[in-house]
TIROTOR-367288 format. One record per residue (C-alpha): residue number from 1; residue in one letter; y, z, x. Coordinates in steps of 0.5 Angstrom, whole numbers. Each point is the difference from the previous one (the first is absolute). Last residue first. Layout:
// residues N
(NUM,'a',(Y,Z,X))
...
This chain:
// residues 423
(423,'g',(71,105,175))
(422,'d',(1,7,-4))
(421,'s',(5,2,5))
(420,'i',(2,7,-1))
(419,'r',(6,4,2))
(418,'e',(0,8,0))
(417,'i',(4,5,-2))
(416,'d',(-2,8,1))
(415,'a',(8,1,0))
(414,'g',(1,5,6))
(413,'i',(7,-2,2))
(412,'c',(-2,-5,5))
(411,'q',(-5,-3,-5))
(410,'l',(5,-1,-5))
(409,'k',(4,-5,6))
(408,'q',(-6,-3,1))
(407,'e',(-3,-1,-7))
(406,'i',(8,-4,-2))
(405,'r',(0,-4,6))
(404,'e',(6,-3,-2))
(403,'y',(2,1,-7))
(402,'g',(4,-7,-3))
(401,'r',(-5,-6,-1))
(400,'d',(-7,4,3))
(399,'i',(0,4,-7))
(398,'h',(0,-6,-3))
(397,'y',(-6,-2,3))
(396,'v',(-4,6,-1))
(395,'r',(-3,-3,-6))
(394,'q',(-5,6,-2))
(393,'v',(2,8,1))
(392,'d',(-7,3,0))
(391,'t',(2,7,-1))
(390,'h',(-4,6,1))
(389,'g',(-3,7,-1))
(388,'r',(6,3,-5))
(387,'a',(7,-3,0))
(386,'i',(6,3,4))
(385,'l',(0,-5,5))
(384,'g',(-2,-6,-4))
(383,'a',(6,1,-4))
(382,'l',(3,-2,6))
(381,'v',(-3,-6,1))
(380,'l',(0,-2,-6))
(379,'s',(7,0,0))
(378,'a',(1,-4,6))
(377,'s',(-4,-4,-3))
(376,'a',(5,-2,-6))
(375,'r',(5,0,5))
(374,'l',(-3,-6,2))
(373,'d',(-2,-4,-6))
(372,'s',(-7,0,-4))
(371,'a',(-4,5,4))
(370,'m',(-7,1,-3))
(369,'v',(-3,7,-1))
(368,'q',(-7,4,1))
(367,'a',(0,6,-2))
(366,'g',(2,7,3))
(365,'h',(2,5,-5))
(364,'l',(6,3,-2))
(363,'e',(1,8,-1))
(362,'q',(7,4,-3))
(361,'t',(1,-5,-6))
(360,'g',(8,-2,1))
(359,'e',(2,-4,-8))
(358,'v',(3,-6,2))
(357,'i',(4,-4,-5))
(356,'a',(2,-7,3))
(355,'s',(5,-4,-2))
(354,'p',(3,-7,-1))
(353,'g',(-4,0,-7))
(352,'e',(-4,5,-1))
(351,'r',(-5,1,5))
(350,'r',(-5,5,1))
(349,'i',(-2,5,5))
(348,'r',(-5,5,2))
(347,'a',(-3,0,7))
(346,'g',(-9,1,0))
(345,'l',(0,-6,6))
(344,'r',(-2,-5,-5))
(343,'q',(7,2,-3))
(342,'l',(4,-2,7))
(341,'e',(-4,-7,-2))
(340,'s',(4,0,-5))
(339,'a',(6,2,2))
(338,'h',(1,-5,6))
(337,'i',(1,-6,-5))
(336,'f',(7,4,-2))
(335,'r',(5,-5,3))
(334,'e',(1,-4,-6))
(333,'p',(7,3,-1))
(332,'y',(2,-3,6))
(331,'i',(7,3,3))
(330,'k',(2,5,-6))
(329,'e',(-8,4,1))
(328,'t',(1,6,-4))
(327,'i',(-5,6,1))
(326,'v',(0,6,-5))
(325,'s',(-4,7,2))
(324,'v',(-5,4,-3))
(323,'g',(-1,7,3))
(322,'d',(-3,3,6))
(321,'a',(0,-6,6))
(320,'k',(-6,-3,3))
(319,'a',(1,-7,-4))
(318,'m',(7,2,1))
(317,'l',(-2,-1,8))
(316,'t',(-4,-7,-2))
(315,'m',(6,-4,-3))
(314,'f',(5,2,5))
(313,'q',(-4,-4,4))
(312,'a',(0,-6,-6))
(311,'q',(8,1,0))
(310,'l',(1,0,8))
(309,'d',(1,-8,0))
(308,'t',(4,1,-7))
(307,'p',(6,3,5))
(306,'f',(4,6,-3))
(305,'g',(7,-1,0))
(304,'p',(5,-2,5))
(303,'y',(-3,-5,-1))
(302,'p',(-2,-4,-6))
(301,'m',(-4,5,-5))
(300,'t',(-6,3,-1))
(299,'t',(-1,6,-5))
(298,'v',(-3,6,1))
(297,'d',(-2,6,-4))
(296,'v',(-1,6,2))
(295,'a',(-8,4,0))
(294,'k',(0,7,4))
(293,'l',(-4,1,7))
(292,'q',(-6,4,2))
(291,'g',(0,1,7))
(290,'t',(-1,8,-1))
(289,'p',(4,3,5))
(288,'t',(4,-7,2))
(287,'p',(-2,-3,6))
(286,'l',(7,-4,3))
(285,'n',(0,-7,1))
(284,'r',(4,-3,7))
(283,'i',(5,-6,0))
(282,'y',(3,-3,6))
(281,'t',(4,-3,3))
(280,'k',(6,3,-1))
(279,'g',(-3,6,-2))
(278,'l',(-2,3,-7))
(277,'e',(-5,6,-1))
(276,'f',(-3,-1,-7))
(275,'r',(-2,4,-6))
(274,'a',(-4,-4,-6))
(273,'g',(1,3,-7))
(272,'a',(0,-5,-5))
(271,'a',(8,0,1))
(270,'q',(-2,0,8))
(269,'l',(-3,-6,-2))
(268,'r',(5,-3,-4))
(267,'d',(7,1,5))
(266,'i',(-5,-2,5))
(265,'v',(-1,-7,-3))
(264,'a',(7,-2,-1))
(263,'l',(2,3,7))
(262,'l',(-5,-5,2))
(261,'h',(4,-4,5))
(260,'m',(4,6,3))
(259,'p',(-6,3,2))
(258,'n',(-1,-5,5))
(257,'a',(-7,-1,3))
(256,'g',(-3,1,7))
(255,'e',(-5,6,-1))
(254,'v',(-2,2,-7))
(253,'r',(-3,7,3))
(252,'v',(-6,3,-4))
(251,'d',(-1,7,-3))
(250,'s',(-5,-1,-5))
(249,'n',(1,1,-8))
(248,'t',(-5,-6,-1))
(247,'i',(4,-3,-5))
(246,'i',(5,1,5))
(245,'a',(-1,-3,6))
(244,'g',(-2,-6,-3))
(243,'t',(6,-1,-4))
(242,'l',(4,1,7))
(241,'f',(-4,-6,2))
(240,'t',(1,-4,-6))
(239,'g',(7,1,1))
(238,'a',(0,-1,8))
(237,'e',(-3,-7,-1))
(236,'i',(5,-2,-6))
(235,'r',(4,2,4))
(234,'d',(-2,-4,7))
(233,'p',(6,2,5))
(232,'i',(5,-5,3))
(231,'m',(-2,-6,4))
(230,'s',(3,-1,7))
(229,'w',(5,-4,2))
(228,'e',(1,-6,6))
(227,'c',(5,-5,0))
(226,'g',(0,-7,-1))
(225,'t',(5,-5,-2))
(224,'l',(4,-3,-7))
(223,'n',(4,-6,-2))
(222,'q',(6,-2,-3))
(221,'v',(1,7,-4))
(220,'g',(2,0,-7))
(219,'e',(4,6,-2))
(218,'i',(-5,4,-5))
(217,'t',(2,6,-4))
(216,'l',(-5,4,-4))
(215,'l',(1,4,-6))
(214,'h',(-5,5,-3))
(213,'s',(2,5,7))
(212,'g',(-6,1,6))
(211,'i',(4,-5,4))
(210,'g',(7,-2,-3))
(209,'s',(2,-4,6))
(208,'i',(-4,-6,3))
(207,'q',(3,-4,6))
(206,'a',(-7,-3,3))
(205,'g',(0,0,7))
(204,'c',(-7,1,2))
(203,'k',(1,8,0))
(202,'n',(3,-2,-7))
(201,'l',(-6,-2,-2))
(200,'f',(-4,5,1))
(199,'n',(5,5,-3))
(198,'c',(-1,-4,-5))
(197,'l',(-8,1,0))
(196,'d',(1,6,0))
(195,'e',(4,1,-5))
(194,'i',(-4,-4,-5))
(193,'e',(-7,4,3))
(192,'p',(4,7,-2))
(191,'e',(1,-2,-7))
(190,'m',(7,-2,-4))
(189,'a',(-3,-7,-3))
(188,'a',(8,-3,-1))
(187,'s',(2,-1,-8))
(186,'e',(6,-4,4))
(185,'l',(0,-4,5))
(184,'y',(6,-3,3))
(183,'t',(-1,-6,4))
(182,'t',(6,-2,6))
(181,'g',(1,-8,2))
(180,'e',(-5,-5,2))
(179,'a',(-6,3,0))
(178,'l',(-5,3,7))
(177,'t',(0,9,-3))
(176,'a',(-1,-4,-7))
(175,'a',(-6,-2,0))
(174,'m',(-4,7,3))
(173,'l',(4,3,-5))
(172,'v',(-4,-5,-6))
(171,'n',(-6,2,2))
(170,'a',(0,8,2))
(169,'t',(4,1,-7))
(168,'g',(-6,-4,-3))
(167,'l',(-4,4,4))
(166,'v',(2,6,-3))
(165,'t',(3,-2,-7))
(164,'s',(5,4,-4))
(163,'g',(-3,3,-7))
(162,'m',(-5,-1,-5))
(161,'n',(3,-5,-3))
(160,'g',(4,-3,5))
(159,'g',(6,1,5))
(158,'l',(2,-5,5))
(157,'f',(8,-2,-2))
(156,'l',(3,-5,4))
(155,'v',(6,-1,5))
(154,'n',(-1,-6,4))
(153,'g',(1,-3,8))
(152,'k',(-4,-6,0))
(151,'p',(-7,-2,2))
(150,'k',(-1,-8,2))
(149,'g',(-4,-4,-4))
(148,'s',(-7,0,-1))
(147,'i',(-6,5,-4))
(146,'t',(-6,-3,-1))
(145,'v',(-5,5,-4))
(144,'y',(-7,-1,-1))
(143,'g',(-5,0,-5))
(142,'n',(-1,-8,-1))
(141,'t',(8,0,-2))
(140,'m',(6,4,1))
(139,'e',(6,-3,2))
(138,'i',(6,5,3))
(137,'q',(7,-3,2))
(136,'g',(2,7,4))
(135,'g',(7,2,-1))
(134,'l',(1,7,2))
(133,'d',(-1,1,-9))
(132,'r',(-6,-5,1))
(131,'l',(-3,6,5))
(130,'g',(2,5,-4))
(129,'k',(-4,-3,-7))
(128,'i',(-6,-2,3))
(127,'h',(-1,7,3))
(126,'l',(1,3,-5))
(125,'d',(-6,-4,-4))
(124,'v',(-4,2,5))
(123,'p',(-4,3,-6))
(122,'r',(-5,5,0))
(121,'h',(-5,2,-6))
(120,'g',(-4,6,-1))
(119,'f',(-5,4,5))
(118,'v',(-4,-5,3))
(117,'c',(4,-4,3))
(116,'g',(1,-9,0))
(115,'g',(1,-3,6))
(114,'p',(6,-3,3))
(113,'y',(4,-7,-1))
(112,'s',(-2,-4,5))
(111,'v',(7,-1,5))
(110,'q',(3,-6,2))
(109,'a',(6,1,4))
(108,'v',(6,-4,2))
(107,'g',(6,0,4))
(106,'r',(-3,3,6))
(105,'r',(3,7,0))
(104,'a',(2,2,-6))
(103,'w',(-6,-4,-4))
(102,'l',(-4,4,5))
(101,'p',(3,6,0))
(100,'g',(0,0,-9))
(99,'l',(-7,-2,0))
(98,'v',(-4,4,5))
(97,'l',(1,6,-6))
(96,'f',(-6,-3,-3))
(95,'s',(-5,2,5))
(94,'a',(1,8,-4))
(93,'r',(-4,-3,-6))
(92,'m',(-6,1,4))
(91,'t',(-6,-5,1))
(90,'r',(3,-6,-4))
(89,'v',(4,-1,6))
(88,'l',(-5,-3,4))
(87,'d',(-4,-4,-4))
(86,'y',(6,-2,-4))
(85,'p',(4,-3,7))
(84,'a',(6,2,3))
(83,'q',(4,-7,2))
(82,'y',(6,0,5))
(81,'l',(-2,-2,6))
(80,'t',(6,-3,5))
(79,'k',(2,6,3))
(78,'d',(-6,1,5))
(77,'r',(1,6,4))
(76,'a',(2,6,-5))
(75,'e',(-2,5,5))
(74,'v',(-4,7,-2))
(73,'v',(-2,6,6))
(72,'l',(-4,5,-4))
(71,'t',(0,7,2))
(70,'s',(-5,5,-3))
(69,'q',(-7,0,3))
(68,'g',(2,-2,7))
(67,'r',(4,-6,0))
(66,'w',(-1,-5,-4))
(65,'e',(1,-8,-1))
(64,'h',(4,-4,-5))
(63,'h',(2,-7,0))
(62,'v',(4,-3,-6))
(61,'g',(-1,-7,-2))
(60,'l',(-1,0,-7))
(59,'r',(-7,0,0))
(58,'e',(2,7,4))
(57,'l',(3,3,-4))
(56,'i',(-5,-2,-5))
(55,'r',(-5,4,4))
(54,'l',(4,6,2))
(53,'l',(1,2,-8))
(52,'n',(-7,0,-1))
(51,'l',(0,5,7))
(50,'i',(5,4,-4))
(49,'d',(-3,1,-6))
(48,'t',(-7,1,2))
(47,'l',(2,6,5))
(46,'r',(2,1,8))
(45,'p',(7,4,-2))
(44,'v',(5,-2,4))
(43,'n',(4,6,4))
(42,'h',(5,-4,5))
(41,'l',(2,-7,-1))
(40,'v',(2,-4,5))
(39,'v',(3,-7,-2))
(38,'p',(0,-6,4))
(37,'g',(6,-5,-1))
(36,'d',(4,-3,-5))
(35,'i',(-1,3,-6))
(34,'l',(0,-3,-8))
(33,'l',(-8,0,0))
(32,'t',(-1,7,3))
(31,'a',(3,2,-8))
(30,'a',(-7,0,-2))
(29,'l',(-2,6,5))
(28,'i',(5,3,-2))
(27,'p',(-2,0,-8))
(26,'l',(-7,2,2))
(25,'a',(2,5,5))
(24,'g',(3,5,-4))
(23,'n',(-5,-1,-6))
(22,'k',(-5,2,4))
(21,'s',(4,5,4))
(20,'g',(-2,3,7))
(19,'s',(-6,5,0))
(18,'v',(-1,8,-2))
(17,'q',(-3,5,5))
(16,'v',(-5,5,-4))
(15,'t',(2,6,4))
(14,'g',(-5,7,-2))
(13,'g',(-5,2,-5))
(12,'l',(-3,-2,-6))
(11,'g',(-5,3,-5))
(10,'r',(-7,-2,-2))
(9,'g',(-2,-1,-7))
(8,'g',(-2,-7,0))
(7,'r',(-4,-4,4))
(6,'i',(3,-7,1))
(5,'r',(-3,-6,0))
(4,'i',(4,-7,1))
(3,'r',(-3,-7,-2))
(2,'d',(0,-7,5))
(1,'m',(-3,-6,-3))
């Protein structure tokens, strides 16, 4: 099993390139089930989650071929297959995205319930509700969701206790593209990844309006045809590298980032004392004379609020800030497993319900830590950049789900980091 070792205390410098969005690529790959003919996708990151979804699609008759490092040609060829089995779906929750498009295109779909989540219960009830509102006849037996019938447009509300659902919005709107009639989808997620999915589907022949808002209008069409598309940059990866530049007080240019996708994050970082140069396709961190940040509070919220996927990284930043900050998690209230691992490095953090109270300290020290999930592993790598001595991050298969060659990218901007295989 691999681990990542970081020797802290080195400054960074230079340019780091952001890969294509994982959370944007997953629903677009699922959407290829809807489409007749080949789809050419550029800027696709080679990540564990992407490869796992491709395995599921292959089981569903979808052929794929890599051309170069990041171009993928995908085509649904065998349209008779309709079951996504447990042994594949259990690998990640996002695999449930195949349910809506599989049903809409083939008339029936049978998909295993996805596996559990390390930071709390993440039900798929809103997916089920939305697809049922589109006319889906749904049975849930033996760990599988089976849906049949013909999709029909409807007026539906997709909000939940924690706000909108990103994956649920994607699942329902994909099915609605081939529904008979018009669908009005209220309380749709507004994340850039949903906006990109809508634009991709429209290029394939869908008729979706209201893109980027909470109300999507989808006029059903008879069929969709292939197109060529390039993935948007990964805003979470960009935010992670930006945080690494700030925490080491380094002049680093995060290339390929879209600052408009990170305005809530930039706002909080500026409030803490960080300075930036913002371009259309990059964000450059400008070092400060002291490098000392001040503590600020943050609350995670659905987009355009502060993203839950950057909460752990921000906690690492606040562990070195001057003062006390309160980090409140309103998306997944149990998403604080990384706090105990940061404490092993000397961070001063305590839980109070859905919040973490972080008291900044001047120094962290290296230790062996264990990643519990994708973003937690990134926060531990960031902590290792400033910890005295060396930090070993175990279970780095988590980080490979969402960061493409993270140790190589950090090496290129000066980090003393390496991947070690223990056989």
